N, C-alpha and C positions, 0 to 999 in steps of 0.2 A: 552561586546559585549549584544545586547536584546536578550532576549529569548521569544520565540514564544509565545504569548500572545492573546486572544481572549476575543473581548469587546461588549458585547449585551449592547449598553447604548447607548442614543440620547438624546440629551440637558438636561443632566444632568437624564434623566428617564432612567428606566430598560427595555431593549427592550422584549415585549412578543413575544417570536421568534414565536408560535406556528402555528401563520396564513403563516410563512414564507416555514413551510414544505410543499414540494410537495409529495403528495402520490405516483401517477401514472403519470410520464412525457411521454406525447405522444409521440411515435418514429419518426413520422415526425417531430416535434420541437426540438427531441434531436439531430436528424440526422443533422439540421441546423445549431443548435447551434454547437457542434462538428466539422462541414465544416468551420464553421467563426470563431470560438474563440479558445483562449487555456483554457484547460477544467482543474480545479484545484481537484488533487488527492492525496487520502494519502496510504501510501504502508507501510507495518508494517511487518519488520523481528520477525517472532514469533519463542522464545525459546521455543522448544519441543523435550521431550524424548531424550534429552543429546547432540543438535543441534541446528541446525537453519532448519526452514522448508521453502524448496521451491515447488513450484510447476510448471507443464507445462502448458501455456495458450494454449488453445484449438483455440482464436480466436484473430484476428488482431488488435494492432499489435505486433509483434513478436510473432505471432503463432508458437507454438513448443518449444521456446523458457522458460528456467526455470525463475522465478520471485519470489517475494513475493507476499502474498497476498495482496490486495488492491484494489483501483480503486477509482471512482470520489467522491468528498466527499459530502454528502446529505443537503442538505439547509433544514435551520432553527433548528438544531439541532448542539451540539458542536461536535467538531473533532473527539474528544475521543468517546462521543457516536455513531458516524458516523461507525469511524475504529471498533467499538463493533459489529453492527450493519452486517458490511460489511465481516467481519471473521467468525461468526454464517451463513452469509448465505454461503459464499463460501466454508470452511472449518470444520463447524461445533466445532470450539473451542471459548471456553471465554478464554477473553484477560487478565490480570492482570499485573499489576506492567508495563502501559504503560507508554514510555519515547520517547518526542521527542527530535531527536538528529539533523536535519535538514532539508535540503531544496534542491530540485535540481531542472533543468530542462528536460524533456526528448522529444526530434522529433524523429518521425519514417515517412517514406516515405507511409507506408501504415496508411492504417482507420480500422474500423469495419463495414462500411457500404457500400463502394464500390464508395465515391462521388469524389476518386482520389487528395483531398487536404492532406491528411498525418494526422497524429496526432500531436498536441503539448500539452506538458501536464507539470505544474510546480506539484511538487511532494513534499507532507512533509511527512518526513521520519521517521518512528517510531521504536523502539524496543518492544516486550512485552514477558510476560511469557505464553503460550498456555496451557489450561486444558482440558481436555475432552477428548473423540473417534474422531479422525479424518475420516472425511467423504466428501469428494471434491463434488461440483456440478458439474452441467453440462460444465462449462468452464474450466474446468481444469481437470488434471491427473499429472499421473507418480510422486505422493509427492518422496521428497528425503528430508534427513534429512542430512543436510551438517553440519560436525565436521571440529575440526581444521585437524583431523588426513585423511578427504577425500577430502579437501576444493583442494590441490594442483590438482587433479588428473581431477576435472572439472571443474575449474576456466576457463581458454581458450574457453570452450563451452558457458558460459555466456555472458551477455551483460556488456558494461562497467559497466552502474548504479549500476549493482548488482555486479559487481566484487569491486567497488572502495567501497559500503558499508561493503562487507566484509571482503577485506582488512582490515579496519578500526575495523569491530568485533571481526575480530580475534588474531587481537595485542594481547598478552600477558601483563599486568600491574600486576607484581608480579605473582600468577598463576592464576588470576582471570581473563577472560573476560573482555573487554571493557563494555559489557552487565553488569550492576553493579546491577539493581533490579531485581533479578531471586527468 
C-alpha cells in the first residue's frame, strides 16, 4: 500500500510554496468554491488527557454533533503544518506525533453558507498527541474526552465517520490502543 506523501516539486525543481499561501480568502470567493467543489480537509483525533478529544460543532454541516478537530487544508503549507495551525486555532492544543491513518469522504445535505448545495469533503485523517490547555474557539463547544470505557455510551450519537474511526482506534493490540505514537 502506498502511504500518503506530499510532493513540492515540478520538473525536478523544489517548489517554493510561499507564494501559494492564502492569508485571507475572500468569503464570497470561498462560498462559490464551497458550492461548486469538493473541499479537501484534514481531521485529527487528538489523544488528550487519557482519551480522544471530540468537540460539538456549532456550524453546519453536522451542527450539534461531536466531531474531531479539523477543517479545510490551508493552501501552500504542508498538511501537517496546516493541521497544527488548525488545532491551535480551534482548541489551543499543540500537536505532537502526528500520524496519518487514512482518507475518507463525507457528504452532507447542509452547508455553512445557505447555498443549498450541501457540503462534499475529502478528509485526510490523522491521530496526534495534544498538549496544552484546552480552549475552544467560537466554532465549537462541549468538549468530551472519549475513552474506551465511555465510548459505548455515546457511540450511537456520533456521525458514522467518527464512529468508524473510533471503532478502529479503540481496538486493542495487546494492551495498547492502535494509536501508537503517544
